[in-house]
DSSP file (Angstrom, degrees, kcal/mol; ACC not computed):
  #  RESIDUE AA STRUCTURE BP1 BP2  ACC     N-H-->O    O-->H-N    N-H-->O    O-->H-N    TCO  KAPPA ALPHA  PHI   PSI    X-CA   Y-CA   Z-CA
    1    1 A M              0   0    0      0, 0.0     2,-0.1     0, 0.0     3,-0.0   0.000 360.0 360.0 360.0 130.6  -92.3   -5.1    5.6
    2    2 A T     >  -     0   0    0      1,-0.1     4,-2.2     4,-0.0     5,-0.1  -0.379 360.0-108.4 -81.5 168.3  -89.2   -6.0    3.7
    3    3 A I  H  > S+     0   0    0      2,-0.2     4,-2.5     1,-0.2     5,-0.2   0.916 122.3  52.6 -62.2 -42.0  -85.7   -5.9    5.3
    4    4 A K  H  > S+     0   0    0      1,-0.2     4,-2.2     2,-0.2    -1,-0.2   0.920 109.2  48.7 -59.5 -45.0  -84.9   -2.8    3.2
    5    5 A E  H  > S+     0   0    0      1,-0.2     4,-2.8     2,-0.2    -1,-0.2   0.886 109.8  52.5 -62.9 -38.3  -88.1   -1.1    4.4
    6    6 A A  H  X S+     0   0    0     -4,-2.2     4,-2.7     2,-0.2     5,-0.2   0.911 108.2  50.7 -63.9 -41.6  -87.2   -2.0    8.0
    7    7 A Q  H  X S+     0   0    0     -4,-2.5     4,-2.0     1,-0.2    -2,-0.2   0.909 113.1  45.8 -62.8 -40.7  -83.7   -0.5    7.5
    8    8 A L  H  X S+     0   0    0     -4,-2.2     4,-2.4     2,-0.2    -2,-0.2   0.908 113.0  49.5 -67.8 -41.7  -85.3    2.7    6.2
    9    9 A Q  H  X S+     0   0    0     -4,-2.8     4,-2.4     2,-0.2    -2,-0.2   0.904 111.5  48.1 -66.4 -41.4  -87.9    2.9    8.9
   10   10 A V  H  X S+     0   0    0     -4,-2.7     4,-2.9     2,-0.2     5,-0.2   0.924 111.3  51.5 -63.1 -43.3  -85.3    2.4   11.7
   11   11 A D  H  X S+     0   0    0     -4,-2.0     4,-2.2    -5,-0.2    -2,-0.2   0.922 110.9  47.5 -59.7 -44.6  -83.2    5.1   10.1
   12   12 A E  H  X S+     0   0    0     -4,-2.4     4,-1.2     2,-0.2     5,-0.3   0.910 112.9  49.0 -63.1 -42.7  -86.1    7.5   10.0
   13   13 A W  H  X>S+     0   0    0     -4,-2.4     5,-2.1     1,-0.2     4,-2.0   0.931 110.9  49.8 -63.2 -45.8  -87.0    6.7   13.6
   14   14 A I  H  <5S+     0   0    0     -4,-2.9    -1,-0.2     1,-0.2    -2,-0.2   0.914 112.1  48.0 -59.1 -43.6  -83.4    7.2   14.8
   15   15 A K  H  <5S+     0   0    0     -4,-2.2    -1,-0.2    -5,-0.2    -2,-0.2   0.680 125.5  27.4 -75.8 -17.3  -83.1   10.5   13.0
   16   16 A T  H  <5S+     0   0    0     -4,-1.2    -2,-0.2    -3,-0.5    -3,-0.2   0.823 136.1  18.5-107.7 -57.9  -86.4   11.9   14.3
   17   17 A V  T  <5S+     0   0    0     -4,-2.0    -3,-0.2    -5,-0.3    -2,-0.1   0.902 131.8  41.6 -82.8 -44.1  -87.3   10.3   17.7
   18   18 A G  S   <S-     0   0    0     -5,-2.1     2,-2.2     1,-0.1    -3,-0.2   0.567  92.5-145.2 -82.9  -8.4  -83.9    9.0   18.6
   19   19 A I        -     0   0    0     -6,-0.4     2,-0.3    -5,-0.2    -1,-0.1  -0.337  68.5  -7.6  74.7 -54.1  -82.1   12.2   17.5
   20   20 A R  S    S-     0   0    0     -2,-2.2     2,-0.2    -3,-0.1    -5,-0.0  -0.977  82.4 -84.3-160.1 165.2  -79.0   10.3   16.3
   21   21 A Y        -     0   0    0     -2,-0.3     2,-0.1     1,-0.1     3,-0.1  -0.497  40.7-121.0 -71.4 143.0  -77.4    6.8   16.3
   22   22 A F        -     0   0    0     -2,-0.2    -1,-0.1     1,-0.1     5,-0.0  -0.447  49.4 -85.0 -67.7 159.9  -75.4    5.8   19.3
   23   23 A N     >  -     0   0    0     -2,-0.1     4,-2.6     1,-0.1     5,-0.2  -0.225  42.0-102.5 -67.9 165.9  -71.8    5.0   18.2
   24   24 A E  H  > S+     0   0    0      1,-0.2     4,-2.2     2,-0.2     5,-0.2   0.856 120.4  51.9 -59.5 -39.6  -71.1    1.5   16.9
   25   25 A L  H  > S+     0   0    0      2,-0.2     4,-2.1     1,-0.2    -1,-0.2   0.914 110.6  48.1 -66.2 -41.7  -69.4    0.3   20.1
   26   26 A T  H  > S+     0   0    0      1,-0.2     4,-2.5     2,-0.2    -2,-0.2   0.926 112.3  49.3 -62.8 -44.1  -72.4    1.4   22.2
   27   27 A N  H  X S+     0   0    0     -4,-2.6     4,-2.5     1,-0.2    -2,-0.2   0.854 108.3  53.7 -65.4 -33.4  -74.8   -0.3   19.8
   28   28 A M  H  X S+     0   0    0     -4,-2.2     4,-2.2    -5,-0.2    -1,-0.2   0.913 109.9  47.7 -65.4 -40.9  -72.7   -3.5   19.9
   29   29 A A  H  X S+     0   0    0     -4,-2.1     4,-2.2     2,-0.2    -2,-0.2   0.905 112.3  49.5 -64.1 -41.0  -73.0   -3.4   23.7
   30   30 A L  H  X S+     0   0    0     -4,-2.5     4,-2.6     2,-0.2    -2,-0.2   0.884 109.0  52.4 -65.3 -38.0  -76.8   -2.8   23.4
   31   31 A L  H  X S+     0   0    0     -4,-2.5     4,-2.6     2,-0.2    -2,-0.2   0.920 109.2  49.6 -62.4 -43.4  -77.1   -5.7   21.0
   32   32 A T  H  X S+     0   0    0     -4,-2.2     4,-2.0     2,-0.2    -2,-0.2   0.906 110.8  50.2 -61.3 -42.0  -75.3   -7.9   23.5
   33   33 A E  H  X S+     0   0    0     -4,-2.2     4,-1.9     2,-0.2    -2,-0.2   0.925 111.5  47.7 -61.4 -45.8  -77.6   -6.8   26.2
   34   34 A E  H  X S+     0   0    0     -4,-2.6     4,-2.2     1,-0.2    -2,-0.2   0.884 109.8  52.2 -65.7 -38.8  -80.7   -7.5   24.1
   35   35 A V  H  X S+     0   0    0     -4,-2.6     4,-2.7     1,-0.2    -1,-0.2   0.886 108.2  53.1 -63.9 -37.5  -79.4  -10.9   23.1
   36   36 A G  H  X S+     0   0    0     -4,-2.0     4,-2.1     2,-0.2    -2,-0.2   0.896 108.0  49.5 -62.8 -40.5  -79.0  -11.6   26.8
   37   37 A E  H  X S+     0   0    0     -4,-1.9     4,-1.8     2,-0.2    -2,-0.2   0.892 111.7  49.0 -65.6 -39.0  -82.5  -10.6   27.5
   38   38 A L  H  X S+     0   0    0     -4,-2.2     4,-2.4    24,-0.2    -2,-0.2   0.922 110.2  51.2 -63.9 -44.2  -83.7  -12.9   24.7
   39   39 A A  H  X S+     0   0    0     -4,-2.7     4,-2.7     1,-0.2    -2,-0.2   0.882 107.1  54.6 -61.0 -38.6  -81.6  -15.8   26.1
   40   40 A S  H  X S+     0   0    0     -4,-2.1     4,-1.6     2,-0.2    -1,-0.2   0.919 109.2  46.5 -62.1 -44.7  -83.1  -15.2   29.5
   41   41 A V  H  X S+     0   0    0     -4,-1.8     4,-3.0     2,-0.2     5,-0.3   0.926 114.0  48.1 -64.0 -44.0  -86.7  -15.6   28.2
   42   42 A I  H  X>S+     0   0    0     -4,-2.4     4,-2.8     1,-0.2     5,-1.1   0.903 109.3  53.3 -64.6 -40.7  -85.7  -18.7   26.2
   43   43 A A  H  <5S+     0   0    0     -4,-2.7     6,-1.3     3,-0.2    -1,-0.2   0.852 117.1  38.6 -61.9 -33.9  -84.0  -20.3   29.2
   44   44 A R  H  <5S+     0   0    0     -4,-1.6     7,-0.2    -5,-0.2    -2,-0.2   0.846 121.3  41.8 -85.4 -36.2  -87.1  -19.8   31.2
   45   45 A K  H  <5S+     0   0    0     -4,-3.0    -3,-0.2    -5,-0.2    -2,-0.2   0.883 136.6  11.6 -79.6 -39.5  -89.7  -20.6   28.6
   46   46 A Y  T  <5S+     0   0    0     -4,-2.8    -3,-0.2    -5,-0.3    -2,-0.1   0.569 120.9  62.0-116.1 -14.8  -88.0  -23.6   27.0
   47   47 A G  S   <S-     0   0    0     -5,-1.1    -4,-0.1    -4,-0.2    -3,-0.0  -0.031  97.7 -84.9 -98.8-156.8  -85.2  -24.4   29.4
   48   48 A E  S    S+     0   0    0      2,-0.1    -4,-0.1    -2,-0.0     2,-0.1   0.524  91.7  97.0 -95.4  -7.2  -85.0  -25.5   33.0
   49   49 A Q        -     0   0    0     -6,-1.3     2,-0.3    -9,-0.1    -2,-0.1  -0.467  65.1-136.4 -80.4 156.5  -85.2  -22.1   34.7
   50   50 A S        -     0   0    0     -2,-0.1     2,-0.1     1,-0.0    -5,-0.1  -0.782  26.1 -97.3-108.7 157.6  -88.4  -20.7   36.0
   51   51 A F        -     0   0    0     -2,-0.3    -1,-0.0    -7,-0.2     6,-0.0  -0.454  32.4-130.4 -71.2 141.7  -89.7  -17.1   35.6
   52   52 A K    >   -     0   0    0     -2,-0.1     3,-1.7     1,-0.1    -1,-0.1  -0.489  36.3 -96.3 -81.5 163.3  -89.1  -14.7   38.4
   53   53 A P  T 3  S+     0   0    0      0, 0.0    -1,-0.1     0, 0.0    -2,-0.1   0.839 123.1  33.8 -53.7 -38.1  -92.2  -12.7   39.6
   54   54 A N  T 3  S+     0   0    0      2,-0.1     2,-0.0     0, 0.0    -3,-0.0   0.233  88.5 131.4-105.0  15.1  -91.4   -9.6   37.5
   55   55 A D    <   -     0   0    0     -3,-1.7     2,-0.6     1,-0.1    -4,-0.1  -0.347  56.1-128.5 -68.3 146.5  -89.8  -11.4   34.4
   56   56 A N        -     0   0    0      1,-0.1    -1,-0.1     2,-0.1    -2,-0.1  -0.854  21.7-175.9 -92.3 124.5  -91.0  -10.5   31.0
   57   57 A D        +     0   0    0     -2,-0.6     2,-1.4   -13,-0.1     3,-0.2   0.037  40.1 126.3-109.2  27.2  -91.9  -13.6   29.0
   58   58 A N     >  +     0   0    0      1,-0.2     4,-1.8     2,-0.1     5,-0.2  -0.680  32.4 178.4 -88.8  90.9  -92.6  -11.8   25.7
   59   59 A L  H  > S+     0   0    0     -2,-1.4     4,-2.3     1,-0.2    -1,-0.2   0.889  78.0  52.4 -59.4 -44.4  -90.4  -13.7   23.3
   60   60 A S  H  > S+     0   0    0      1,-0.2     4,-2.3     2,-0.2    -1,-0.2   0.874 107.3  52.7 -65.0 -36.4  -91.4  -11.7   20.2
   61   61 A E  H  > S+     0   0    0      2,-0.2     4,-2.1     1,-0.2    -1,-0.2   0.914 110.2  47.5 -64.0 -42.7  -90.6   -8.4   21.9
   62   62 A E  H  X S+     0   0    0     -4,-1.8     4,-1.9     2,-0.2   -24,-0.2   0.892 111.8  50.0 -67.4 -39.1  -87.1   -9.5   22.8
   63   63 A M  H  X S+     0   0    0     -4,-2.3     4,-2.4     1,-0.2    -2,-0.2   0.907 110.5  50.4 -63.7 -40.9  -86.5  -10.8   19.3
   64   64 A A  H  X S+     0   0    0     -4,-2.3     4,-2.6     2,-0.2    -2,-0.2   0.873 107.3  53.8 -65.6 -37.0  -87.7   -7.5   17.9
   65   65 A D  H  X S+     0   0    0     -4,-2.1     4,-2.0     2,-0.2    -1,-0.2   0.911 109.6  48.1 -62.6 -42.1  -85.4   -5.6   20.2
   66   66 A V  H  X S+     0   0    0     -4,-1.9     4,-2.4   -32,-0.2    -2,-0.2   0.936 112.8  48.6 -61.4 -46.8  -82.4   -7.6   18.9
   67   67 A L  H  X S+     0   0    0     -4,-2.4     4,-2.6     1,-0.2    -2,-0.2   0.894 108.3  54.2 -62.2 -41.4  -83.5   -7.0   15.4
   68   68 A F  H  X S+     0   0    0     -4,-2.6     4,-2.1     1,-0.2    -1,-0.2   0.936 112.1  42.5 -59.3 -49.0  -83.9   -3.3   15.9
   69   69 A V  H  X S+     0   0    0     -4,-2.0     4,-2.3     2,-0.2    -1,-0.2   0.883 112.7  53.8 -69.3 -36.4  -80.4   -2.8   17.3
   70   70 A L  H  X S+     0   0    0     -4,-2.4     4,-2.3     1,-0.2    -1,-0.2   0.911 108.9  49.5 -61.4 -41.3  -78.9   -5.1   14.6
   71   71 A I  H  X S+     0   0    0     -4,-2.6     4,-2.9     2,-0.2    -2,-0.2   0.889 107.5  54.8 -64.9 -38.9  -80.6   -2.9   12.0
   72   72 A C  H  X S+     0   0    0     -4,-2.1     4,-2.5     2,-0.2    -2,-0.2   0.946 109.7  46.8 -56.8 -48.1  -79.1    0.2   13.7
   73   73 A L  H  X S+     0   0    0     -4,-2.3     4,-1.2     1,-0.2     6,-0.2   0.900 112.3  50.1 -62.5 -41.1  -75.6   -1.4   13.4
   74   74 A A  H  X>S+     0   0    0     -4,-2.3     5,-2.6     1,-0.2     4,-0.6   0.936 111.4  48.9 -62.2 -46.2  -76.2   -2.3    9.7
   75   75 A N  H ><5S+     0   0    0     -4,-2.9     3,-0.9     1,-0.2    -2,-0.2   0.927 112.8  45.6 -60.4 -46.4  -77.4    1.2    8.9
   76   76 A Q  H 3<5S+     0   0    0     -4,-2.5    -1,-0.2     1,-0.2    -2,-0.2   0.666 116.4  45.2 -78.2 -13.9  -74.5    3.0   10.5
   77   77 A T  H 3<5S-     0   0    0     -4,-1.2    -1,-0.2    -3,-0.4    -2,-0.2   0.350 114.1-112.0-107.3   5.0  -71.9    0.6    9.0
   78   78 A G  T <<5 +     0   0    0     -3,-0.9     2,-0.5    -4,-0.6    -3,-0.2   0.754  61.5 153.6  76.9  24.9  -73.4    0.7    5.5
   79   79 A V      < -     0   0    0     -5,-2.6     2,-0.9    -6,-0.2    -1,-0.2  -0.780  38.8-147.7 -92.0 125.6  -74.5   -3.0    5.4
   80   80 A D     >  -     0   0    0     -2,-0.5     4,-2.6     1,-0.2     5,-0.2  -0.822  11.6-162.5 -86.4 105.1  -77.5   -3.8    3.1
   81   81 A L  H  > S+     0   0    0     -2,-0.9     4,-2.6     1,-0.2     5,-0.2   0.805  85.1  57.2 -65.8 -29.9  -79.0   -6.6    5.2
   82   82 A T  H  > S+     0   0    0      2,-0.2     4,-2.2     1,-0.2    -1,-0.2   0.958 112.0  41.5 -62.4 -49.7  -81.0   -7.9    2.2
   83   83 A E  H  > S+     0   0    0      1,-0.2     4,-2.2     2,-0.2    -2,-0.2   0.911 115.1  51.3 -63.5 -43.4  -77.9   -8.4    0.2
   84   84 A A  H  X S+     0   0    0     -4,-2.6     4,-1.9     1,-0.2    -1,-0.2   0.903 110.7  48.1 -62.6 -41.7  -76.0   -9.8    3.2
   85   85 A L  H  X S+     0   0    0     -4,-2.6     4,-2.4     2,-0.2    -1,-0.2   0.896 109.5  52.6 -67.3 -39.6  -78.7  -12.3    3.9
   86   86 A Q  H  X S+     0   0    0     -4,-2.2     4,-2.0     1,-0.2    -1,-0.2   0.911 110.0  48.9 -61.2 -41.8  -78.9  -13.4    0.3
   87   87 A K  H  X S+     0   0    0     -4,-2.2     4,-2.6     1,-0.2    -1,-0.2   0.871 109.7  52.6 -65.0 -37.0  -75.1  -14.0    0.3
   88   88 A T  H  X S+     0   0    0     -4,-1.9     4,-2.9     2,-0.2     5,-0.2   0.906 107.4  50.9 -66.6 -41.5  -75.4  -16.0    3.5
   89   89 A F  H  X S+     0   0    0     -4,-2.4     4,-2.5     2,-0.2    -2,-0.2   0.926 112.2  47.5 -60.1 -43.9  -78.1  -18.3    2.0
   90   90 A L  H  X S+     0   0    0     -4,-2.0     4,-2.6     2,-0.2     5,-0.2   0.936 113.2  48.1 -62.3 -47.4  -75.8  -18.9   -1.0
   91   91 A K  H  X S+     0   0    0     -4,-2.6     4,-2.5     1,-0.2     5,-0.2   0.935 115.0  44.5 -59.1 -48.5  -72.8  -19.6    1.3
   92   92 A K  H  X S+     0   0    0     -4,-2.9     4,-2.8     2,-0.2    -1,-0.2   0.874 112.6  51.6 -67.5 -37.1  -74.7  -22.0    3.5
   93   93 A T  H  X S+     0   0    0     -4,-2.5     4,-0.8    -5,-0.2    -1,-0.2   0.933 113.8  43.5 -65.2 -45.5  -76.4  -23.8    0.6
   94   94 A N  H  < S+     0   0    0     -4,-2.6     3,-0.3    -5,-0.2    -2,-0.2   0.909 120.7  41.2 -65.4 -41.9  -73.1  -24.4   -1.1
   95   95 A R  H  < S+     0   0    0     -4,-2.5     3,-0.2    -5,-0.2     4,-0.2   0.869 126.0  31.7 -74.2 -37.9  -71.3  -25.4    2.1
   96   96 A D  H  X S+     0   0    0     -4,-2.8     4,-1.0    -5,-0.2     5,-0.3   0.211  76.9 118.1-110.8  14.2  -74.1  -27.5    3.6
   97   97 A A  T  < S+     0   0    0     -4,-0.8     4,-0.2    -3,-0.3    -1,-0.2   0.861  99.4  10.1 -52.8 -41.1  -75.9  -29.0    0.6
   98   98 A E  T  > S+     0   0    0     -3,-0.2     4,-2.0    -4,-0.2    -1,-0.2   0.600 110.5  86.0-111.1 -17.9  -75.1  -32.5    1.6
   99   99 A R  T  4 S+     0   0    0     -4,-0.2    -2,-0.1     1,-0.2     4,-0.1   0.902  95.7  38.2 -55.8 -50.0  -73.7  -32.0    5.1
  100  100 A H  T >< S+     0   0    0     -4,-1.0     3,-1.1     1,-0.2    -1,-0.2   0.850 113.2  56.3 -74.2 -33.4  -77.0  -32.1    7.0
  101  101 A K  T 34 S+     0   0    0     -5,-0.3    -1,-0.2     1,-0.2    -2,-0.2   0.842 111.4  45.1 -64.0 -31.9  -78.5  -34.8    4.8
  102  102 A N  T 3< S+     0   0    0     -4,-2.0    -1,-0.2    -3,-0.1    -2,-0.2   0.307  85.6 108.6 -95.2   8.1  -75.6  -37.1    5.7
  103  103 A N    X   -     0   0    0     -3,-1.1     3,-1.7     1,-0.2     4,-0.2  -0.768  53.5-161.4 -90.0 110.6  -75.6  -36.3    9.4
  104  104 A P  G >  S+     0   0    0      0, 0.0     3,-1.0     0, 0.0    -1,-0.2   0.736  87.5  68.1 -64.6 -20.3  -76.8  -39.4   11.2
  105  105 A K  G 3  S+     0   0    0      1,-0.2    -5,-0.0     2,-0.1    -2,-0.0   0.733  98.8  51.4 -68.7 -21.0  -77.6  -37.3   14.3
  106  106 A L  G <         0   0    0     -3,-1.7    -1,-0.2    -6,-0.2    -3,-0.0   0.391 360.0 360.0 -98.0   2.5  -80.4  -35.6   12.3
  107  107 A K    <         0   0    0     -3,-1.0    -1,-0.2    -4,-0.2    -2,-0.1   0.447 360.0 360.0 -96.1 360.0  -82.1  -38.7   11.2
């Protein structure tokens, strides 16, 4: 599935199953909540915290939840994520072309 296809599929799901998009502020709050859930799994799986008895340790599910809400926000604000990601790669490549190669911390 391409990013464009994901944006279309989320839009279709929202308009049929979800009825309508939550407003942007609500979706931003939901995105923050989902990122927190992802952070919790990572802290327990790779960090020093341990899982509680009823914790969910499904990393991929939490990442997908973050992506879903991010796509909702992109759709409702008119952002083409494919184009945005391509611009980000260009920006980072131009800015960081030598930066990481010359970083002694990464050697």
